[in-house]
N, C-alpha and C positions, 0 to 999 in steps of 0.2 A: 551452623547448626551444631549444638553440643549433644552428642550421643553418649551420655554418661548417666549414671544413677544420680537422681536428685540434682540435676544440673541447672534447675530453674534458678537457683541462687546465683550461680555464676552468670547465667543469662541476664539476670537483672542488673548485675554489676557492669557487664560488658555493654549493655544497652545504653549506658550513658554516652557512649562514643560511636555506637553502630546503630543505625536506625531500626533494623530488623534482626532479632536474635530468637532462635528456637531452642528451648531447653526442656528437659524432662522433669516432671514434678514427682516422679517416683522411679523405681527400677523398671526398665522396659525390656521385654523379651527380644531375642535376636530376630525372630521372624517379623515381629511388629516394627522393629527398627529398620529392617531392610525394606519392608513394604512402604513405610512412611518415606524413607529416603528416595526410593525409586520414583514414587509419585511426585514428591516435592520437586526434585530436580528435573524430571521430565516436563513438568508444568513451566518451570522457569526457562528451560531451553526453548520451549514452545512459545515464549514471549508473554506468558501470563504474569500477573503481578504476584507479589509475595503472599498476599492474603489468600488469593485463589489457590496458590500452590500449597499453602498450609492447610486450607480446608480440604483440598483433594487428598493430601497425605493422611489427614485424620479419618477421612471417609474409608480409607483402606484398612483401618484398624477396628471398625465397628464389629465385625465378626469375631475378632480376637478380644473384644471388650477392653481395648486399650486406647480408644479414640480420645479419651480425656487426658492421656499421659503427656503428649507434647503441648507445650505452652509457648505461644508467640508473644514476644515482647516488642512493642512498637513505640519508638520514641521520636517525636518530631524534633530533629536536630538539624543544624545547618553547618556547613563547613566553616562559616565565619565564627561559630560559637566555640570551635575547638582550638585549644592552645597547642601549638606545635613547638617541639624542642629543636635545637640546632641540628641540622642534618636531615630532618624530615622534609619530605616534599608534600605540601598540602594538596588536596584534591584539585584537579585541573578546572579552573573556572571558565576556560574557553571550550567551545563545543565542536570545533572542527567544522565539518560540513553539515552537521545536524542543526535544525532550527532550535532556537530558545523556546522552552516551554514555560508554563506558569511557575513550575518549581525552580526555574533558573532565573527568576525575576531579579534576585539580589545581585546578579552579575551582568544584568542587561543594561548597557550604557550606550549613549550616543544618539538615541532616538527620542529623547525626552520631549522635544518640541512637537514632533509629529504625533507622539502618544497623547499629548495634551489636546491637540486638534481633534484626534479621534474620540477622545473622551467627551469633548464638547459636542461633537456630531451625534454621538450615541444618545445624548440627552435631548437633542433638538430635532432629530429625524429618525424615522423608522427603518431607513435603508442606508447602510454605510458601506461604501466601496473602498477597498484597498487594492489599487492597481499599480503594478510596477514591473520592472524588468526582472528576468530570472536572476536570482542571487541578490536582490535588493533588500531582502529581509522582511518580506510581507508577513509570513507566518509568525516570525519572531516578534514583530512590533504589535501584533494582535494578542498573542498568547502571553508574552512576557512583559508587554507594555500596557495594553488596554485592559486586559482581563483582570490583572491584580488590582488596578485602580478602581474598577467597577466592583470587584469582589469586596474591597475594603468598605464600600458604602453600605453593604449588608442588605441591599434592596433588590438584588438581581439573582435570578435563576439562570444559570448559564450552561448551555450544551453546545457541542461542536461535532462536526463530522466532515469527511471527504466524500465526494460523490462516487469515486472509483467507477466500476463498470455496472453497478446496480444502484443508481442514485436514490430510488424510492426505498429500497431496502435499508440503505445507510441512514436516510432521513428517519425512517420508522424506528430504527434501532436507537437513534439519539433521543427520540421522543419517549420511547418506552423506558429508557434509562432514567429519564426525569420523572415520568409518570408513575412507574412501578419499579423502583430501584432494587427491590428485594426478591425478584423472581429468580427461580433457578434456571439453568441453561435451557432445559426442555420447554418450560413455560415461556421463556423469553423468545425462543425460536418460533413457537406457534403464534404468539401474539405479534411478533415482528412481521411474519409472513402475511397475516391477515390485515394488519394495518397498512403494510406496503401496497398490497393489492387494492385496498379501499382508497388510499391516497392517489394511486395511479389512475383508478377508474373515476375518481371524483365523488364517490359515494360518501366519503368523509373528507372534510376540508381541514387544512393545516390549522387554520384559526380556531376551529372547533376543538382540536386537540390542545392547542395553546390555552384555550379557556378552561379546559379540564385541569391542566397543569396549574393554572393560577387560582383555581377554585380553592377556597380555604386558605389562601395565601394573601391576605390583605396587604396593600401597599407594595406588592412585589411586581417586578417586571421580568419578562422572559426574553433572554438574549440567545439567539441561535446563530452560530458561526458556521459558514460553509467555507472550509479551507480548500484552496486549490480548485476553484470552480472550473478551471480549464479541463479538468478530468472529465467533465460532462461531455466535452467535445473530442477528447483524445481517446477515451476508453470505450466509446460507443459511437457508431455512425447512424444511430436511429434518430432521425430528425424529429419525428413525431414525439418520441419519448423526451427528447431535449426540451421541446416546447411545452409539453405537459408539465414537466418538472419546474420550469421557470414560471409557468402560469400558477402552479401550486404555491410557490414562494411569494410571488407578487400579490396574489389574492390575500394572503395572510398579512402581508405588509400593509396593504390598503385598509384592512380591518383595524389596524393600529393596536392590536393586542400582542404584538411581537416586534422585536427589533432584530433586524437581519443584518449581519456583517458578513461580507464575503471577500476573499482574496482572489486575485486573478492575475495571471501573467499578461504583461502588456501586449505581447504579440497575438493574444486571443481576444483583444478588445473588439476587433471587427466582427467576431462571431456573435458577441452579445448585442452589438449595434445593428446587426443584420436582422434581428428579431424585433419588430416594431414595438410590442408592449414593453420589452426590456429597455429599449432605447428611450422610449417615452418616460419610463420610470426614472432613468438616470438624469434626464433633463430637468426633473422636478427637485433634485437634491443638490447639495453642495458636496463636492469631493475634490480632493487634490491627489494627483498621482504621487506615488512614493518615489522620489528621485534619489540621486546619489547623495551619500553623506558628505557633509562639508569636512574640510580638513580638521577643524577643531573637534567636530563630532567623532571623527575616526580616532583622533588622539585620545579622547575620553574613553572610547571603546577599548583602546589598547592598554592604557595605563590604569584605569580605575579598578578593573577586576583583580589585577596583580596587587595593587596597593591595599586593597581590602583584605587580602590575605597576608600582608606584610612582606611581599616580594618586590624587589626594586628592579628597575631597568637600568642598564649601564648608560652613562651619559651619551646623549645623542642617538641612542638606539631607536627610540620612538620616532624621531625625525627621519632616520634612515629607512625605517619600515614604511612610513608615510610616503616618502619619495618613491619607493618601489610600488606601492599600491596605485598611485596616480589617480586619475579620474576616469578610468575605463569601466564601463558597465560590467557587472558580474564579478568584480574583484573582491567584493566583501567576503564571500565564502573562502576565497584563496587566502585572504588576510587571516580569517579566523582559524583556518587549517594550519597556517604557518605558526600562529601563536600557540596552538595546541601542541605542535611538535616542539616548539621552542621551550615550552613549559617543562616538558619531560627531561630537558637537558640543562636545567638550571644548576648553577654552582653557588653554594653558600647563600641561598635565598636571593639569588640575583640572576636575571636574564642577560646574557652576554652577547657581544658582537661575534665572538668565536663560535658560539652555539648557532647563531643566526647564519653564519657562513656554512656551517656544517650541514644544516638542513636544506640549504640551497636558496634561502630567502623566500619572499612571497611568491615570486614567479615560478620557482622550481620545486618548492616543498612538496606539493601534491604529486607532480610528475615523478619526482625522485622516490617518494614513499610508495606509490603504486608499482613502480618498476622493481623496487626492492622486494615488495610482497610477491610479485609475479615471479621474480627470479628464484625465489626460495621454493617454488612449487616444482614437483616432478613433471616430466613431459606429459604424462597422462593427465595430471591435475591441471596443467596449462591448457590442454585441449578442453577439459571440463570447464575451466574458467572462461574460455572464449565462448563456449555454449551458454554459460550462465549470463554473462554480461550482454551478449547479443540478444538474449531472450528478454532482457530488461530495458531495451531501447525501443521507443516508439518513433518510427521514421516520420519526420515532418515533411509535408509537401510545400505549403506556403510559409511554414514556421520552421524553427530550428528543431533538431531531433530532441526528443523529450524522454523522460523516464516513464516506465510503465510497471505496474504490479503484475507479478506472475505467481501462479500457485505451485505448490510442491509437485503436483502431478505434471505440470507443464515443464518444470525444470528437470524432474526425474528423481526418484528416490536415491539412485546411485550417486547423484551429485550433491545430496543435501548435507553430507558431512562437510564438504568444501564450502557450501553456503554458510554454515554455522561458523566456520573458521574465518571467512571473509567478513562476517558480521561481528566478530569478536572485538574486544577492547584493544587488541594488539593491531588490528588492521583497519577496522572502522570504514569499510568500503560499501557494505550492504546493510540494509535494515530488514530484519525479519518480523513477521507479525502473524496474525490469524484472522480469517474472515469470521466475523461474529455470527453470521447466519449459518454457514455450512461447517464452521470449525476447521476448515482447511488452512494449512500453513501457507504463508505468502512471503515474498521477498521483493525488494526493489533496491535500486542504487541509492546511496545515502543522499545524493544531491545531483541535480542536472549538470552542475559544474564539472563533475567527474566525467561526464560524457563529452563535454566540450574541451576539457583540458588534458585528458590522458591520451597521449599520442598513439599508443598501441591500440587502444579501443577505437579511436578515430580511424586508424588504418583498417582494423577489422570491419568496421561499418562500411567504409568506402569500397573495400574489396568485395563485400558480399551484399551490397545494397539491393541489387536486383533479386538475388536469392532470398533475402530477408523479406522483401515485398511479397514474393510468392509464398513464402512460409507463413507470413501473417494472414494472407488471404485464405490459405488452407485452414489455419487455426481458427480464424474468425468464422468460417463456414461450419467448422466442426462444432464450435460453441453454439452457434445459432441452431444447428440440427439438434443438439442435445437439449437446448432450452425450448425447442418446439416439439418436445416429446418424441423426438426421433422419427418424425413424419418422413415418408419416402420422398415427398416432393422437395425436400431440402437436401437430398443426397446429390453428389456430383454426377454430372453426365457428360457424354461426348468429349470434346477437346479438353474441358476443365479436368475431367477424370483422368484422361491420358497424361496430361501435364503433371497432375498430382502423383500418379503412379510412378512417373519417371523421376520426380523429385524425391519420392520415398526411397527409390532404389539407389539414387546417387548421393543421398544425404550422408554427411559425416558427423562426427561427435559434436562439432561446434554448431551445426545446423540441424540437429536431430529434432524430429517432430515429437510432439507429446503423444502419450499413449492414446488419448482421446482422438487426436488427429489421425493416427495410424488406423485405429479401429474404424473411424469414419470413412477413410479411403477404402478399407477392406469391405465395409458394408455397401459402399457405393459400387464397387466392382462386382460384388455378389448380386446386387440388385440389377446391374446392367446385364450380367450373364443370364439371370432369370428372365429378363425381358427378351433377350435374344432367343432363349428356348421357347418362350411363349410365342414369339413371332414366327419361329420355325414351325411350331406346332400349328399355328393358324394357317400357315401356307401348306404344310405337309398333310394335315388331316383331311382337308377337302380333296386333295389329290388321291389319297388312299381311298377315301369314301367313293370318289368317282371311279377309281379303278375297280373297287369291289362291286360297285353298282353295275359297271360295264360288263364285268365278268359274269355277274348274275344274269344280266339280260342275254349275253351271248350263250350261256349255258342253257337258259330257258328256251331260246330260239332253236338251239340244237335239239333239245328234247322234243319240241313241237314238230320239228322236221322229221325226227325219227318216227314219231307217232303217225304222221301223215304217210311216210313210206310204208309203215306196217299196214295201215289201212288200205293203201293202194295195192300192196302185194296180196292182201287177203281178197 
């Protein structure tokens, strides 16, 4: 962002090489410059896109009548279009533990065969399943493989979402984005809430909304992608909601005005088979599980991105990396992470054996990186980090431990600076985001591979598993109480309350409860005290009443006796 007089000219020149540049088309006042910068960078840190950040910044200048001074230059460029001079390191084409997105399609290699099969399925059937092990690249093959091929046809309207802990809200948001893309945040929130409720109750069907989206769009098809469908089962235990959500999707698929693609971790396959309508739907379609990449596919994924940017691999380095990867499930993210680290240590446009040794190879690159990041933290930050990472792990019962999304309130405001650091480009261990409905900031680990491969985190989980289970139960009960309008019937009672109070007293930084959970426990204890007082009152009041009544009768009898004595004496 160029904060200078008439810097729009420089912004235009720089935008040949940088996708987003903000310049000023005239002299800008100090107060306006500050207001714009604060809003702009706050939005970026919160995970919003550049356009949103720019619009927010301009909105802060309306009262100063300078909202037209900043100019955003946007240029659709790609790293492959830039010519680099000797000594420059091109942008990293490898994504570490992050999934490939549509914008990364130019560097997505190795899954061409499976992508072609998905492409054919999307044209032949209305339900497409992408099921594979954790770390097999399900999301990548859909977003960087399938979607760009479909988009190139020019006949598809495409939207995607993850179920998270409010599947109907996330579905409604994806539909509203397609149906009314120009709504402001307030209007969007209102419409999403209404549509989510209607979809959940069945008063509006998904296929009806799809028909609205396709109205006036002749020869178009609507593709809806449900990424990480396992979140439907991991983020909520509400069986009725799970089944209603699946029914909503399947009904639209049966109406044939929507093509549904979903990705699912293989260890949750039994969950979808255990619901008969979903099981029956899968039996009617063709689908192939996403298996391990063949050696030649892996070699392509290693060599092609580098070659595309003019970077060489030393002789036999690719073969050495392939030998280290082996055929173990889940090694693909480790490979991609090692390549990311290797890229940053290139020498004279070459990836070397020496650099590969330095990062620890495929097997040790992630472990070494995480331990280096953790070692740089202060003791207080290390305790905070333990709390953050433990809060982002969902404990599996019949499945492996998984990642979960946590809100800023749950993590704690005092820990959020560390969250931002761990999500930065230097560390790349966390992903921050924002809930579209509530606007609350969120965080999750970058990939479940981190949970499986980072030894220190595994140790934390194993040492605190029972406590984590108890913490999750308290947090889940607190969320349900909040979502049920804080009805007294959802407060803790009896032994559950005593256990929660004991946990709250003994908690440390790494197992700290959220503010909501603490307030929930306090309200539960207060409610129990009130019930005790009521009970004491119910018991004590009749006794008092009886005592008063008995005293009245006794005093009355004594007066009567005195009167009789007076009469007899007279």
